[in-house]
FIZA-543874 format. One line per field, with one value per residue: x, y, z of N, C-alpha, C in turn; residue number from 1. Coordinates in nm, 2 decimals. Example, Ala and Ser with C-alpha at 12.3 -4.5 7.8 and 13.67 -1.06 7.14 Angstrom:
npx	1.32  1.28
npy	-0.57  -0.22
npz	0.78  0.71
capx	1.23  1.37
capy	-0.45  -0.11
capz	0.78  0.71
cpx	1.32  1.29
cpy	-0.33  0.00
cpz	0.78  0.79
nr	1  2
//
This chain:
npx	-1.85  -1.61  -1.25  -0.97  -0.65  -0.42  -0.17  0.13  0.24  0.51  0.84  1.03  1.12  0.89  0.78  0.49  0.34  0.40  0.29  0.01  -0.04  0.01  -0.18  -0.42  -0.37  -0.39  -0.65  -0.77  -1.01  -0.97  -0.73  -0.57  -0.43  -0.25  -0.23  0.00  0.09  0.32  0.54  0.56  0.86  0.87  0.65  0.36  0.13  0.01  0.08  -0.20  -0.25  -0.19  0.14  0.17  0.38  0.50  0.49  0.77  0.71  0.51  0.65  0.74  0.57  0.44  0.25  -0.09  -0.27  -0.12  0.01  -0.21  -0.31  -0.10  -0.12  -0.37  -0.30  -0.16  -0.32  -0.64  -0.89  -0.91  -1.03  -0.95  -0.84  -0.83  -0.71  -0.64  -0.75  -0.64  -0.85  -0.87  -0.64  -0.63  -0.70  -1.04  -1.14  -0.92  -0.89  -1.14  -1.10  -0.87  -0.96  -1.18  -1.05  -0.89  -1.09  -1.21  -0.99  -0.93  -1.15  -1.37  -1.31  -1.25  -1.24  -1.31  -1.17  -1.19  -1.07  -1.06  -0.82  -0.55  -0.31  -0.23  -0.04  0.04  -0.19  -0.23  -0.01  -0.11  -0.29  -0.52  -0.75  -0.73  -0.95  -1.18  -1.19  -1.35  -1.59  -1.50  -1.41  -1.67  -1.78  -1.60  -1.63  -1.90  -1.88  -1.71  -1.87  -2.07  -1.92  -1.84  -2.09  -2.23  -2.27  -2.24  -2.11  -2.15  -2.07  -2.14  -2.02  -1.92  -1.64  -1.57  -1.61  -1.73  -1.83  -2.03  -1.87  -1.69  -1.59  -1.42  -1.28  -1.59  -1.67  -1.67  -1.82  -2.16  -2.39  -2.14  -1.81  -1.79  -1.78  -1.60  -1.62  -1.38  -1.29  -1.38  -1.51  -1.76  -1.95  -1.93  -2.11  -2.31  -2.17  -2.12  -2.38  -2.46  -2.29  -2.15  -2.08  -2.05  -1.89  -1.57  -1.43  -1.16  -1.01  -1.12  -1.07  -1.30  -1.52  -1.79  -1.89  -1.83  -1.99  -2.24  -2.24  -2.23  -2.48  -2.64  -2.57  -2.68  -2.96  -3.01  -2.93  -3.11  -3.35  -3.30  -3.33  -3.12  -3.06  -2.89  -2.59  -2.26  -2.00  -1.65  -1.39  -1.09  -0.74  -0.77  -0.77  -0.69  -0.78  -1.02  -1.21  -1.46  -1.59  -1.60  -1.78  -2.00  -2.08  -2.16  -2.00  -1.91  -1.67  -1.33  -1.01  -0.67  -0.37  -0.06  0.26  0.54  0.80  1.05  1.00  0.99  0.92  0.68  0.53  0.51  0.36  0.12  0.03  -0.02  -0.23  -0.41  -0.48  -0.60  -0.82  -0.95  -1.02  -1.20  -1.40  -1.47  -1.58  -1.80  -1.96  -2.22  -2.36
npy	-6.19  -6.07  -6.01  -6.03  -5.96  -6.13  -6.09  -6.18  -5.98  -5.93  -5.84  -5.90  -5.95  -5.84  -5.50  -5.43  -5.21  -5.15  -5.37  -5.33  -5.09  -5.18  -5.38  -5.22  -5.08  -5.29  -5.36  -5.51  -5.58  -5.57  -5.56  -5.76  -5.84  -6.04  -6.15  -6.21  -6.17  -6.25  -6.54  -6.80  -6.94  -7.20  -7.41  -7.61  -7.62  -7.73  -7.62  -7.54  -7.59  -7.72  -7.67  -7.78  -7.69  -7.41  -7.11  -6.90  -6.63  -6.59  -6.56  -6.30  -6.09  -5.76  -5.52  -5.54  -5.33  -5.10  -5.13  -5.14  -4.88  -4.73  -4.82  -4.72  -4.45  -4.45  -4.54  -4.52  -4.64  -4.92  -5.18  -5.24  -5.49  -5.73  -6.06  -6.29  -6.07  -6.12  -6.13  -6.22  -6.16  -5.90  -5.58  -5.48  -5.22  -5.06  -5.17  -5.10  -4.83  -4.81  -4.94  -4.79  -4.54  -4.61  -4.67  -4.42  -4.26  -4.39  -4.34  -4.50  -4.78  -5.01  -5.36  -5.58  -5.87  -6.13  -6.37  -6.65  -6.78  -7.02  -7.07  -7.17  -7.12  -6.86  -6.70  -6.75  -6.61  -6.36  -6.36  -6.50  -6.76  -7.06  -7.24  -7.09  -6.92  -6.87  -6.78  -6.55  -6.41  -6.35  -6.18  -5.97  -5.87  -5.79  -5.59  -5.41  -5.32  -5.19  -4.97  -4.86  -4.76  -4.62  -4.32  -4.31  -4.58  -4.90  -5.21  -5.53  -5.83  -6.17  -6.18  -5.93  -5.61  -5.30  -4.98  -4.70  -4.53  -4.27  -4.27  -4.17  -4.16  -4.23  -4.50  -4.45  -4.60  -4.71  -4.92  -4.98  -5.09  -5.40  -5.70  -5.98  -6.32  -6.55  -6.90  -7.26  -7.45  -7.68  -7.51  -7.26  -7.12  -7.05  -6.86  -6.67  -6.58  -6.50  -6.29  -6.18  -6.03  -6.15  -6.44  -6.60  -6.83  -7.07  -7.19  -7.50  -7.85  -8.00  -7.85  -7.86  -7.95  -7.72  -7.55  -7.64  -7.57  -7.29  -7.25  -7.33  -7.13  -6.90  -6.96  -6.99  -6.74  -6.57  -6.66  -6.58  -6.31  -6.17  -6.12  -6.18  -6.30  -6.22  -6.42  -6.46  -6.62  -6.73  -6.78  -6.85  -6.99  -6.91  -7.09  -7.18  -6.99  -6.97  -7.18  -7.10  -6.88  -7.02  -7.17  -6.98  -6.77  -6.43  -6.30  -6.37  -6.41  -6.41  -6.57  -6.41  -6.52  -6.45  -6.28  -6.14  -5.82  -5.81  -6.07  -6.10  -5.91  -6.02  -6.24  -6.13  -5.99  -6.19  -6.32  -6.11  -6.11  -6.36  -6.30  -6.10  -6.26  -6.43  -6.25  -6.15  -6.39  -6.42  -6.20  -6.15  -6.32
npz	-3.81  -3.59  -3.59  -3.39  -3.23  -3.02  -2.78  -2.60  -2.46  -2.39  -2.25  -2.43  -2.77  -3.03  -2.98  -2.79  -2.84  -3.11  -3.22  -3.16  -3.30  -3.57  -3.58  -3.59  -3.83  -4.01  -4.00  -3.80  -3.55  -3.28  -3.00  -2.78  -2.46  -2.23  -1.88  -1.62  -1.29  -1.18  -1.18  -0.97  -0.85  -0.73  -0.82  -0.84  -0.99  -1.30  -1.63  -1.83  -2.10  -2.43  -2.56  -2.30  -2.16  -2.00  -2.19  -2.26  -2.27  -2.07  -1.84  -1.85  -1.88  -1.93  -1.73  -1.81  -1.82  -1.82  -2.06  -2.24  -2.20  -2.30  -2.56  -2.63  -2.67  -2.90  -3.10  -3.27  -3.32  -3.26  -3.05  -2.71  -2.51  -2.23  -2.19  -2.02  -1.76  -1.43  -1.21  -0.95  -0.84  -0.79  -0.63  -0.60  -0.58  -0.66  -0.92  -1.04  -1.07  -1.23  -1.47  -1.54  -1.58  -1.80  -1.99  -2.02  -2.12  -2.35  -2.50  -2.47  -2.54  -2.41  -2.35  -2.10  -2.03  -1.80  -1.55  -1.32  -1.30  -1.32  -1.20  -0.91  -0.70  -0.77  -0.73  -0.46  -0.35  -0.36  -0.15  -0.20  -0.17  -0.33  -0.34  -0.32  -0.52  -0.75  -0.64  -0.52  -0.75  -0.87  -0.68  -0.68  -0.94  -0.94  -0.74  -0.87  -1.08  -0.94  -0.85  -1.09  -1.18  -0.98  -0.80  -0.52  -0.42  -0.27  -0.12  0.01  0.09  0.10  0.06  -0.04  0.09  0.16  0.28  0.17  -0.10  -0.28  -0.61  -0.89  -1.23  -1.41  -1.64  -2.00  -2.17  -2.15  -1.98  -1.87  -1.94  -2.14  -1.96  -2.00  -1.94  -1.87  -1.92  -1.90  -1.76  -1.60  -1.48  -1.60  -1.77  -1.59  -1.45  -1.64  -1.71  -1.46  -1.37  -1.58  -1.91  -2.14  -2.30  -2.28  -2.41  -2.47  -2.78  -2.90  -2.98  -3.05  -3.20  -3.25  -3.01  -2.85  -2.99  -2.90  -2.63  -2.66  -2.78  -2.57  -2.39  -2.52  -2.52  -2.25  -2.15  -2.28  -2.16  -1.90  -1.92  -2.01  -2.27  -2.58  -2.51  -2.60  -2.76  -2.74  -2.89  -2.77  -2.86  -3.12  -3.46  -3.80  -4.00  -3.91  -3.91  -4.05  -3.92  -3.65  -3.68  -3.76  -3.53  -3.37  -3.26  -3.19  -3.20  -3.27  -3.13  -3.23  -3.14  -3.14  -3.15  -2.93  -3.08  -3.30  -3.45  -3.75  -3.81  -3.67  -3.80  -4.06  -4.00  -3.90  -4.12  -4.30  -4.16  -4.17  -4.44  -4.46  -4.30  -4.45  -4.68  -4.56  -4.48  -4.74  -4.85  -4.69  -4.72  -4.80  -4.64
capx	-1.76  -1.49  -1.12  -0.87  -0.51  -0.38  -0.02  0.18  0.28  0.64  0.94  1.12  1.06  0.82  0.71  0.35  0.28  0.42  0.19  -0.12  -0.05  0.00  -0.32  -0.52  -0.34  -0.43  -0.79  -0.82  -1.11  -0.93  -0.60  -0.58  -0.30  -0.27  -0.17  0.05  0.16  0.45  0.54  0.63  0.97  0.83  0.51  0.31  0.02  0.06  0.03  -0.32  -0.28  -0.08  0.21  0.18  0.50  0.46  0.57  0.86  0.64  0.44  0.74  0.79  0.46  0.42  0.12  -0.17  -0.34  -0.02  0.03  -0.33  -0.32  -0.01  -0.18  -0.47  -0.24  -0.09  -0.42  -0.76  -1.02  -0.91  -1.07  -0.84  -0.89  -0.75  -0.75  -0.74  -0.71  -0.65  -0.92  -0.86  -0.51  -0.63  -0.80  -1.15  -1.15  -0.82  -0.92  -1.25  -1.05  -0.78  -1.04  -1.26  -0.96  -0.86  -1.21  -1.22  -0.88  -0.94  -1.28  -1.47  -1.26  -1.21  -1.31  -1.24  -1.18  -1.14  -1.08  -1.02  -0.68  -0.51  -0.18  -0.27  0.06  0.04  -0.30  -0.20  0.08  -0.19  -0.38  -0.64  -0.76  -0.77  -1.07  -1.29  -1.15  -1.46  -1.69  -1.43  -1.42  -1.80  -1.80  -1.52  -1.69  -2.02  -1.84  -1.65  -1.98  -2.13  -1.83  -1.85  -2.22  -2.30  -2.19  -2.20  -2.11  -2.11  -2.08  -2.12  -2.03  -1.84  -1.50  -1.56  -1.70  -1.70  -1.94  -2.04  -1.74  -1.69  -1.48  -1.43  -1.38  -1.68  -1.64  -1.74  -1.92  -2.27  -2.37  -2.00  -1.74  -1.83  -1.69  -1.61  -1.58  -1.30  -1.30  -1.46  -1.56  -1.90  -2.04  -1.89  -2.23  -2.38  -2.10  -2.14  -2.51  -2.47  -2.22  -2.07  -2.15  -2.00  -1.81  -1.44  -1.37  -1.05  -1.03  -1.13  -1.07  -1.43  -1.59  -1.94  -1.93  -1.83  -2.11  -2.36  -2.23  -2.27  -2.62  -2.70  -2.56  -2.78  -3.09  -3.03  -2.92  -3.24  -3.45  -3.27  -3.36  -2.99  -3.04  -2.79  -2.45  -2.17  -1.89  -1.52  -1.30  -0.94  -0.64  -0.83  -0.69  -0.76  -0.85  -1.15  -1.30  -1.60  -1.65  -1.63  -1.90  -2.11  -2.12  -2.22  -1.91  -1.92  -1.54  -1.22  -0.88  -0.57  -0.25  0.07  0.36  0.65  0.91  1.10  0.89  0.97  0.85  0.54  0.46  0.47  0.25  0.00  -0.01  -0.08  -0.35  -0.51  -0.52  -0.70  -0.94  -1.02  -1.08  -1.32  -1.50  -1.53  -1.66  -1.93  -2.01  -2.37  -2.41
capy	-6.22  -5.98  -6.08  -5.95  -6.00  -6.15  -6.10  -6.21  -5.85  -5.96  -5.74  -5.95  -5.96  -5.72  -5.41  -5.45  -5.09  -5.17  -5.47  -5.27  -5.00  -5.26  -5.44  -5.12  -5.05  -5.40  -5.37  -5.60  -5.51  -5.56  -5.59  -5.81  -5.89  -6.13  -6.11  -6.28  -6.07  -6.31  -6.68  -6.85  -7.04  -7.33  -7.42  -7.74  -7.61  -7.76  -7.53  -7.61  -7.59  -7.77  -7.80  -7.82  -7.63  -7.26  -7.03  -6.80  -6.50  -6.58  -6.51  -6.17  -6.00  -5.63  -5.50  -5.53  -5.20  -5.00  -5.15  -5.09  -4.73  -4.68  -4.85  -4.62  -4.33  -4.46  -4.59  -4.44  -4.71  -5.06  -5.20  -5.28  -5.59  -5.82  -6.20  -6.23  -6.00  -6.21  -6.04  -6.27  -6.11  -5.75  -5.52  -5.44  -5.07  -5.01  -5.21  -5.02  -4.70  -4.84  -4.97  -4.67  -4.45  -4.66  -4.66  -4.28  -4.21  -4.46  -4.30  -4.61  -4.89  -5.12  -5.49  -5.64  -6.01  -6.17  -6.51  -6.69  -6.82  -7.16  -7.08  -7.16  -7.05  -6.72  -6.63  -6.76  -6.50  -6.24  -6.38  -6.56  -6.91  -7.12  -7.31  -7.00  -6.81  -6.83  -6.69  -6.42  -6.34  -6.30  -6.06  -5.85  -5.82  -5.72  -5.47  -5.31  -5.27  -5.09  -4.85  -4.80  -4.71  -4.55  -4.21  -4.36  -4.72  -4.98  -5.36  -5.61  -5.97  -6.27  -6.15  -5.78  -5.54  -5.16  -4.89  -4.61  -4.46  -4.19  -4.31  -4.13  -4.14  -4.34  -4.54  -4.38  -4.70  -4.72  -4.88  -5.00  -5.18  -5.54  -5.79  -6.12  -6.42  -6.66  -7.03  -7.36  -7.56  -7.71  -7.40  -7.13  -7.05  -6.99  -6.74  -6.57  -6.52  -6.44  -6.16  -6.14  -5.97  -6.23  -6.56  -6.59  -6.96  -7.10  -7.28  -7.64  -7.94  -8.04  -7.72  -7.89  -7.95  -7.58  -7.49  -7.68  -7.48  -7.15  -7.25  -7.33  -7.00  -6.81  -7.00  -6.96  -6.59  -6.51  -6.70  -6.50  -6.17  -6.10  -6.10  -6.27  -6.26  -6.26  -6.51  -6.43  -6.73  -6.71  -6.87  -6.90  -7.01  -6.86  -7.19  -7.21  -6.87  -7.00  -7.27  -7.02  -6.81  -7.12  -7.22  -6.87  -6.68  -6.30  -6.25  -6.46  -6.34  -6.51  -6.54  -6.38  -6.56  -6.36  -6.29  -6.01  -5.75  -5.85  -6.20  -6.08  -5.83  -6.11  -6.33  -6.06  -5.96  -6.32  -6.33  -6.01  -6.16  -6.46  -6.23  -6.04  -6.37  -6.48  -6.14  -6.15  -6.51  -6.41  -6.06  -6.15  -6.43
capz	-3.69  -3.58  -3.57  -3.31  -3.21  -2.88  -2.77  -2.47  -2.40  -2.32  -2.27  -2.53  -2.90  -3.08  -2.89  -2.79  -2.91  -3.25  -3.26  -3.15  -3.42  -3.69  -3.58  -3.63  -3.97  -4.09  -4.00  -3.70  -3.47  -3.13  -2.95  -2.64  -2.40  -2.11  -1.75  -1.50  -1.21  -1.15  -1.18  -0.86  -0.88  -0.68  -0.86  -0.87  -1.08  -1.43  -1.74  -1.87  -2.25  -2.52  -2.55  -2.16  -2.10  -2.00  -2.28  -2.20  -2.26  -1.95  -1.73  -1.88  -1.92  -1.88  -1.68  -1.92  -1.83  -1.86  -2.21  -2.31  -2.19  -2.40  -2.69  -2.66  -2.71  -3.04  -3.19  -3.27  -3.33  -3.23  -2.92  -2.63  -2.42  -2.15  -2.21  -1.93  -1.63  -1.32  -1.11  -0.81  -0.79  -0.80  -0.55  -0.68  -0.58  -0.75  -1.06  -1.09  -1.11  -1.34  -1.59  -1.58  -1.64  -1.94  -2.08  -2.04  -2.20  -2.48  -2.56  -2.47  -2.62  -2.32  -2.33  -1.98  -2.01  -1.66  -1.51  -1.19  -1.31  -1.30  -1.13  -0.77  -0.62  -0.80  -0.66  -0.32  -0.31  -0.34  -0.04  -0.25  -0.14  -0.46  -0.33  -0.32  -0.62  -0.84  -0.57  -0.51  -0.88  -0.89  -0.59  -0.73  -1.07  -0.90  -0.67  -0.97  -1.16  -0.85  -0.85  -1.22  -1.21  -0.87  -0.74  -0.39  -0.43  -0.16  -0.15  0.13  0.05  0.18  0.04  -0.07  0.19  0.18  0.30  0.05  -0.14  -0.40  -0.70  -1.03  -1.32  -1.45  -1.78  -2.11  -2.21  -2.06  -1.84  -1.83  -2.04  -2.13  -1.88  -2.06  -1.84  -1.93  -1.86  -1.98  -1.67  -1.61  -1.43  -1.66  -1.82  -1.47  -1.41  -1.75  -1.70  -1.33  -1.35  -1.70  -2.03  -2.26  -2.26  -2.34  -2.41  -2.56  -2.90  -2.87  -3.10  -3.08  -3.22  -3.24  -2.86  -2.81  -3.04  -2.82  -2.51  -2.70  -2.80  -2.43  -2.33  -2.58  -2.47  -2.10  -2.13  -2.32  -2.06  -1.78  -1.95  -2.03  -2.41  -2.64  -2.46  -2.71  -2.74  -2.80  -2.88  -2.75  -2.92  -3.24  -3.58  -3.92  -4.08  -3.85  -3.91  -4.09  -3.82  -3.54  -3.71  -3.77  -3.40  -3.29  -3.20  -3.24  -3.22  -3.24  -3.12  -3.27  -3.07  -3.21  -3.06  -2.91  -3.18  -3.34  -3.52  -3.89  -3.81  -3.62  -3.91  -4.16  -3.95  -3.89  -4.26  -4.36  -4.09  -4.22  -4.57  -4.43  -4.25  -4.56  -4.76  -4.49  -4.49  -4.87  -4.87  -4.61  -4.73  -4.82  -4.56
cpx	-1.64  -1.36  -1.03  -0.74  -0.49  -0.23  0.01  0.22  0.41  0.74  1.05  1.04  0.99  0.76  0.56  0.28  0.29  0.31  0.05  -0.14  -0.07  -0.14  -0.42  -0.50  -0.40  -0.58  -0.85  -0.91  -1.06  -0.79  -0.61  -0.45  -0.34  -0.21  -0.12  0.13  0.30  0.43  0.62  0.74  0.93  0.68  0.47  0.19  0.07  0.00  -0.08  -0.35  -0.16  0.01  0.25  0.31  0.48  0.55  0.66  0.80  0.56  0.52  0.77  0.69  0.46  0.28  0.02  -0.24  -0.24  0.00  -0.09  -0.35  -0.22  -0.06  -0.29  -0.42  -0.18  -0.19  -0.54  -0.89  -1.02  -0.95  -0.96  -0.89  -0.79  -0.80  -0.64  -0.67  -0.74  -0.72  -0.91  -0.72  -0.51  -0.74  -0.91  -1.17  -1.05  -0.85  -1.03  -1.19  -0.96  -0.86  -1.12  -1.17  -0.92  -0.97  -1.23  -1.11  -0.88  -1.07  -1.37  -1.43  -1.23  -1.30  -1.24  -1.27  -1.12  -1.15  -1.03  -0.88  -0.67  -0.39  -0.21  -0.17  0.07  -0.07  -0.28  -0.11  0.01  -0.30  -0.51  -0.64  -0.81  -0.91  -1.19  -1.28  -1.27  -1.57  -1.63  -1.44  -1.56  -1.83  -1.72  -1.58  -1.82  -1.98  -1.79  -1.77  -2.06  -2.05  -1.84  -1.98  -2.29  -2.21  -2.15  -2.22  -2.08  -2.14  -2.05  -2.14  -1.94  -1.69  -1.48  -1.66  -1.65  -1.83  -1.93  -1.91  -1.77  -1.57  -1.51  -1.29  -1.48  -1.64  -1.72  -1.85  -2.03  -2.35  -2.22  -1.94  -1.78  -1.73  -1.71  -1.55  -1.50  -1.32  -1.39  -1.51  -1.71  -2.00  -2.01  -2.01  -2.31  -2.30  -2.12  -2.27  -2.52  -2.41  -2.13  -2.15  -2.11  -1.91  -1.68  -1.38  -1.25  -1.09  -1.03  -1.13  -1.21  -1.52  -1.75  -1.98  -1.93  -1.95  -2.24  -2.36  -2.27  -2.42  -2.69  -2.69  -2.66  -2.92  -3.11  -3.02  -3.05  -3.35  -3.43  -3.29  -3.23  -2.97  -2.94  -2.65  -2.35  -2.05  -1.76  -1.43  -1.16  -0.86  -0.70  -0.73  -0.77  -0.83  -0.98  -1.24  -1.44  -1.67  -1.69  -1.77  -2.02  -2.16  -2.16  -2.13  -1.92  -1.78  -1.44  -1.09  -0.77  -0.44  -0.13  0.18  0.47  0.76  0.95  1.00  0.88  0.89  0.70  0.46  0.42  0.36  0.12  -0.06  -0.08  -0.22  -0.46  -0.56  -0.63  -0.83  -1.02  -1.08  -1.21  -1.43  -1.56  -1.62  -1.80  -1.99  -2.16  -2.43  -2.52
cpy	-6.13  -6.06  -5.98  -6.03  -6.02  -6.16  -6.12  -6.09  -5.87  -5.84  -5.78  -5.95  -5.83  -5.63  -5.42  -5.33  -5.10  -5.27  -5.41  -5.17  -5.08  -5.33  -5.35  -5.09  -5.16  -5.43  -5.46  -5.52  -5.49  -5.61  -5.63  -5.85  -5.96  -6.07  -6.23  -6.18  -6.12  -6.46  -6.73  -6.95  -7.18  -7.34  -7.57  -7.73  -7.63  -7.65  -7.60  -7.63  -7.66  -7.65  -7.84  -7.77  -7.48  -7.19  -6.93  -6.67  -6.48  -6.53  -6.36  -6.07  -5.86  -5.62  -5.47  -5.39  -5.08  -5.01  -5.10  -4.94  -4.67  -4.70  -4.76  -4.49  -4.33  -4.52  -4.50  -4.52  -4.85  -5.07  -5.27  -5.37  -5.67  -5.96  -6.28  -6.15  -6.10  -6.13  -6.09  -6.23  -5.96  -5.69  -5.46  -5.29  -5.01  -5.05  -5.14  -4.89  -4.71  -4.86  -4.86  -4.56  -4.48  -4.64  -4.51  -4.23  -4.27  -4.42  -4.42  -4.74  -5.01  -5.24  -5.56  -5.79  -6.05  -6.32  -6.53  -6.75  -6.97  -7.18  -7.06  -7.09  -6.90  -6.65  -6.64  -6.65  -6.37  -6.25  -6.45  -6.71  -6.97  -7.19  -7.22  -6.89  -6.77  -6.75  -6.55  -6.34  -6.28  -6.18  -5.94  -5.79  -5.73  -5.58  -5.36  -5.25  -5.17  -4.96  -4.78  -4.72  -4.62  -4.43  -4.24  -4.51  -4.79  -5.13  -5.43  -5.76  -6.05  -6.23  -6.00  -5.71  -5.40  -5.08  -4.79  -4.53  -4.37  -4.25  -4.26  -4.15  -4.26  -4.38  -4.46  -4.48  -4.71  -4.85  -4.90  -5.08  -5.32  -5.62  -5.93  -6.22  -6.54  -6.79  -7.13  -7.47  -7.58  -7.60  -7.27  -7.06  -6.99  -6.86  -6.63  -6.50  -6.45  -6.30  -6.11  -6.07  -6.04  -6.34  -6.55  -6.73  -6.97  -7.19  -7.42  -7.73  -7.97  -7.91  -7.74  -7.89  -7.81  -7.51  -7.52  -7.59  -7.34  -7.15  -7.25  -7.19  -6.90  -6.84  -6.95  -6.81  -6.52  -6.54  -6.62  -6.35  -6.09  -6.07  -6.20  -6.22  -6.31  -6.35  -6.47  -6.55  -6.69  -6.81  -6.94  -6.92  -6.97  -6.96  -7.23  -7.10  -6.90  -7.09  -7.19  -6.94  -6.90  -7.16  -7.10  -6.77  -6.54  -6.24  -6.37  -6.38  -6.45  -6.47  -6.51  -6.41  -6.45  -6.38  -6.15  -5.95  -5.79  -5.98  -6.18  -6.00  -5.92  -6.20  -6.26  -6.02  -6.08  -6.34  -6.23  -6.05  -6.27  -6.40  -6.17  -6.14  -6.42  -6.38  -6.14  -6.27  -6.50  -6.27  -6.06  -6.26  -6.38
cpz	-3.70  -3.54  -3.49  -3.29  -3.06  -2.87  -2.62  -2.39  -2.32  -2.34  -2.37  -2.66  -2.94  -2.97  -2.90  -2.86  -3.06  -3.30  -3.26  -3.27  -3.55  -3.70  -3.63  -3.78  -4.06  -4.09  -3.90  -3.61  -3.33  -3.11  -2.81  -2.59  -2.27  -1.98  -1.67  -1.42  -1.18  -1.17  -1.06  -0.90  -0.84  -0.71  -0.90  -0.97  -1.23  -1.53  -1.81  -2.01  -2.32  -2.55  -2.40  -2.09  -2.11  -2.10  -2.21  -2.18  -2.13  -1.83  -1.74  -1.92  -1.85  -1.82  -1.80  -1.93  -1.86  -2.01  -2.29  -2.31  -2.29  -2.54  -2.73  -2.71  -2.85  -3.14  -3.18  -3.26  -3.27  -3.08  -2.84  -2.52  -2.34  -2.18  -2.15  -1.82  -1.52  -1.20  -0.97  -0.75  -0.78  -0.70  -0.63  -0.69  -0.67  -0.90  -1.12  -1.14  -1.23  -1.47  -1.64  -1.64  -1.78  -2.04  -2.12  -2.14  -2.34  -2.56  -2.58  -2.55  -2.54  -2.33  -2.21  -1.97  -1.88  -1.64  -1.37  -1.19  -1.28  -1.21  -0.98  -0.68  -0.65  -0.73  -0.51  -0.27  -0.30  -0.23  -0.08  -0.22  -0.27  -0.46  -0.34  -0.43  -0.71  -0.77  -0.55  -0.64  -0.90  -0.80  -0.64  -0.85  -1.03  -0.83  -0.77  -1.05  -1.07  -0.85  -0.98  -1.24  -1.10  -0.82  -0.60  -0.39  -0.30  -0.19  -0.02  0.10  0.14  0.17  0.02  0.02  0.20  0.19  0.18  0.02  -0.26  -0.49  -0.84  -1.09  -1.34  -1.60  -1.88  -2.16  -2.11  -2.09  -1.79  -1.94  -2.03  -2.05  -1.94  -1.97  -1.91  -1.85  -1.94  -1.89  -1.68  -1.57  -1.50  -1.71  -1.71  -1.44  -1.52  -1.73  -1.57  -1.32  -1.47  -1.81  -2.16  -2.21  -2.34  -2.34  -2.50  -2.68  -2.85  -3.00  -3.14  -3.09  -3.21  -3.09  -2.81  -2.86  -2.96  -2.69  -2.54  -2.72  -2.66  -2.37  -2.39  -2.53  -2.33  -2.07  -2.17  -2.21  -1.93  -1.80  -1.97  -2.18  -2.46  -2.60  -2.56  -2.66  -2.81  -2.78  -2.87  -2.83  -3.04  -3.36  -3.71  -4.00  -4.03  -3.85  -3.94  -3.98  -3.69  -3.56  -3.71  -3.63  -3.31  -3.23  -3.27  -3.27  -3.20  -3.23  -3.14  -3.20  -3.17  -3.12  -3.05  -3.01  -3.22  -3.44  -3.67  -3.90  -3.77  -3.73  -4.02  -4.12  -3.95  -4.03  -4.32  -4.29  -4.14  -4.36  -4.55  -4.38  -4.36  -4.66  -4.69  -4.50  -4.64  -4.90  -4.80  -4.62  -4.73  -4.74  -4.47
nr	1  2  3  4  5  6  7  8  9  10  11  12  13  14  15  16  17  18  19  20  21  22  23  24  25  26  27  28  29  30  31  32  33  34  35  36  37  38  39  40  41  42  43  44  45  46  47  48  49  50  51  52  53  54  55  56  57  58  59  60  61  62  63  64  65  66  67  68  69  70  71  72  73  74  75  76  77  78  79  80  81  82  83  84  85  86  87  88  89  90  91  92  93  94  95  96  97  98  99  100  101  102  103  104  105  106  107  108  109  110  111  112  113  114  115  116  117  118  119  120  121  122  123  124  125  126  127  128  129  130  131  132  133  134  135  136  137  138  139  140  141  142  143  144  145  146  147  148  149  150  151  152  153  154  155  156  157  158  159  160  161  162  163  164  165  166  167  168  169  170  171  172  173  174  175  176  177  178  179  180  181  182  183  184  185  186  187  188  189  190  191  192  193  194  195  196  197  198  199  200  201  202  203  204  205  206  207  208  209  210  211  212  213  214  215  216  217  218  219  220  221  222  223  224  225  226  227  228  229  230  231  232  233  234  235  236  237  238  239  240  241  242  243  244  245  246  247  248  249  250  251  252  253  254  255  256  257  258  259  260  261  262  263  264  265  266  267  268  269  270  271  272  273  274  275  276  277  278  279  280  281  282  283  284  285
//
């Protein structure tokens, strides 16, 4: 099981590029950052995770693709991911070009984690109807994959509609960068199998229940001819590394809270030690 780092990508605290460089130096497999385009001042949508109050970093996020492009320039090997990109807030033609450009410039290191989002007011400001956001997400992902893989791409759907277009560059990864579907609702496995290349659930207290969902995903994806679709657990904890592997996760990404760099460096160094202990304990597993 691979271990990555997740950061809020804030303009406060440690510089995200310093975090990305350190993550590579310490041997982490991947560096992920999140996205909020903005936070509406008047908001009724509740923050969906403990401690149920939105962290300050959510208000101050840099654009994830700008950060990941800069991170690509100061690293050599570490994979670069979004957790998550709010695809319902982004134009699919522009996002196809942005992501393909990043995959090209990073020499094939992009992992595109996407989700429909929870902040209803935020997506509404982008013209997205919250009631149809999951259908919109599916169409945008399919349309982006068409642009990534076709010289003359076209798409005709309920929400996304364009006649044949030229759009380069194309991604380095073939057929395209993995699209990891975030979320944990009752129909998430349908979405992962339908238009994703992996699942991106959050850490849950009941890991056995999460393991049952992962097993269901693996069975259903094999039956659908998709093979074994990988699972990346977000907001993971080092003390559960062995449990994540036991229930079938291929990757876990651990959040590094916003803080000054000396504090962040100490936290990441401790996490790297825990990762190496896990790897040593499971070397011959």
